[in-house]
C-alpha positions in Angstrom: -86.0 69.9 87.0 -88.1 66.9 87.9 -86.9 64.2 90.4 -85.2 61.0 89.1 -87.5 57.9 89.0 -87.4 55.4 91.8 -85.8 52.8 89.6 -83.1 55.1 88.2 -79.9 53.2 87.8 -77.8 56.3 88.5 -79.1 56.5 92.1 -79.7 52.9 93.0 -76.8 50.7 94.0 -77.4 47.2 92.6 -75.9 44.9 90.0 -78.4 45.8 87.3 -77.8 49.5 87.9 -74.0 49.0 87.6 -74.4 47.0 84.4 -76.6 49.8 82.9 -74.1 52.5 83.8 -71.3 50.4 82.1 -73.6 50.0 79.0 -74.2 53.8 78.9 -70.4 54.4 79.1 -69.9 51.9 76.2 -72.6 53.7 74.1 -70.7 57.0 74.7 -67.4 55.4 73.9 -68.7 54.3 70.5 -70.2 57.8 69.9 -73.8 56.6 69.9 -74.6 59.2 72.7 -72.8 62.3 74.0 -72.4 63.4 77.6 -74.2 60.3 78.8 -77.5 61.9 77.8 -80.3 59.4 77.4 -84.0 59.3 78.0 -85.6 58.0 81.1 -86.8 54.4 80.7 -90.0 55.2 82.7 -91.0 57.9 80.2 -90.1 56.4 76.8 -88.8 53.2 75.1 -86.6 55.4 72.9 -83.8 55.5 75.4 -81.1 56.7 73.0 -83.2 59.3 71.2 -83.2 57.7 67.8 -86.9 58.4 67.1 -87.5 61.4 69.3 -85.1 64.1 70.4 -84.0 64.0 74.0 -85.3 67.1 75.8 -85.9 68.3 79.3 -89.2 66.4 79.3 -87.8 63.0 78.7 -84.1 63.1 79.7 -82.8 60.8 82.5 -82.5 63.1 85.4 -80.3 60.8 87.4 -77.7 60.8 84.7 -77.7 64.6 84.6 -77.3 64.9 88.3 -74.5 62.3 88.3 -72.7 64.1 85.4 -73.0 67.5 87.2 -71.6 65.9 90.4 -68.5 64.8 88.5 -67.8 68.3 87.1 
């Protein structure tokens, strides 16, 4: 698995990152995404996977690592 990007909100501790994590949780609560899976913003503009499937090549690695930590 590749490393998370330097700007990854799942590993950085700032107000923008916290807002992003809250937004992802909201998207999950309204069933727009599942298991907090979304694409890396440094790889694609299609964050939620509406145009292109989310795969191992474009997934947000930071969110995966965070989700695995919480298991």
